[in-house]
C-alpha positions in Angstrom: -20.1 18.6 23.5 -17.0 17.7 21.7 -15.4 18.8 18.4 -13.4 17.3 16.1 -11.8 19.1 13.1 -9.8 16.5 11.0 -7.8 17.5 7.8 -8.1 15.4 5.0 -5.7 12.5 4.6 -3.4 13.2 1.5 -1.6 10.3 0.3 1.3 10.8 -1.6 2.6 8.6 -4.0 5.4 8.0 -6.8 3.8 8.3 -10.2 5.2 5.2 -11.4 3.2 3.3 -8.7 -0.2 4.3 -10.3 -2.2 3.2 -13.3 -3.3 4.1 -16.3 -6.2 6.3 -16.8 -5.5 8.0 -13.2 -6.7 11.5 -13.0 -3.7 13.0 -10.3 -1.5 16.2 -9.9 2.0 16.3 -8.5 2.5 16.9 -4.8 3.7 20.7 -5.2 1.3 21.5 -8.2 -2.3 21.7 -8.9 -2.2 21.0 -12.4 -3.9 17.8 -13.2 -2.8 15.0 -15.5 -4.0 11.7 -16.6 -1.0 8.5 -16.7 -0.8 7.1 -20.0 1.1 3.8 -20.2 3.6 5.1 -22.8 6.9 6.5 -21.4 10.0 8.7 -23.4 11.3 5.5 -25.1 8.4 4.0 -26.8 8.6 3.7 -30.5 6.2 6.3 -30.9 8.9 8.8 -29.5 11.9 8.0 -30.7 12.1 10.3 -33.8 11.9 13.1 -31.4 13.8 11.9 -28.5 15.7 15.1 -28.2 12.6 17.0 -28.1 11.4 15.3 -25.1 13.1 18.4 -23.2 10.6 20.5 -24.7 7.3 19.1 -22.8 9.2 17.8 -19.5 7.5 19.3 -16.6 9.9 19.1 -13.6 7.7 19.3 -10.7 10.7 17.7 -8.3 14.3 17.8 -8.5 14.9 14.6 -10.4 17.0 15.0 -14.0 16.1 11.9 -15.7 19.0 10.0 -16.8 17.0 8.0 -20.0 14.0 8.8 -21.9 12.3 5.5 -19.8 13.0 7.5 -16.7 9.6 9.8 -18.2 6.2 9.1 -18.1 3.8 10.5 -20.9 0.6 12.3 -18.9 -2.1 14.5 -21.1 -2.7 17.6 -19.0 -6.6 17.8 -18.4 -6.5 22.0 -19.0 -5.0 22.3 -22.3 -5.1 18.3 -23.7 -1.3 18.8 -24.4 0.9 15.8 -23.6 3.8 16.2 -21.1 6.2 13.9 -19.3 6.8 13.8 -16.0 9.8 12.2 -14.1 8.7 8.6 -12.9 9.5 9.1 -9.6 7.6 12.5 -9.3 5.6 13.1 -6.2 2.3 12.7 -6.9 -1.5 12.2 -5.3 -4.5 10.6 -6.9 -7.9 12.8 -7.4 -11.3 11.8 -6.3 -13.4 13.0 -9.4 -16.8 12.1 -10.8 -17.4 12.5 -14.4 -21.0 13.1 -15.5 -22.1 12.2 -19.0 -25.1 14.2 -19.9 -27.6 13.5 -22.5 -26.6 9.5 -22.7 -29.4 7.3 -22.2 
């Protein structure tokens, strides 16, 4: 009998190519995020654009040239808003959400 062990296929894509509400992790990290549809240059952030770097998580060597390069994401672990570069390499995470008590 022959046994074949196969590593799971991990599809790496760029943050900019996944949709809003998708759970993902950067390719070189185990931190989990949910992507929003906002970027660093949206009106809600323009008053504090100089503080964007305080919330920038640089998982790649990509420096941003303008606030539009940054995508607002929510960290699943602590609920904080973080900005990741739109070209950040990410892995979409398979997950299942169970809601108890819903009838």
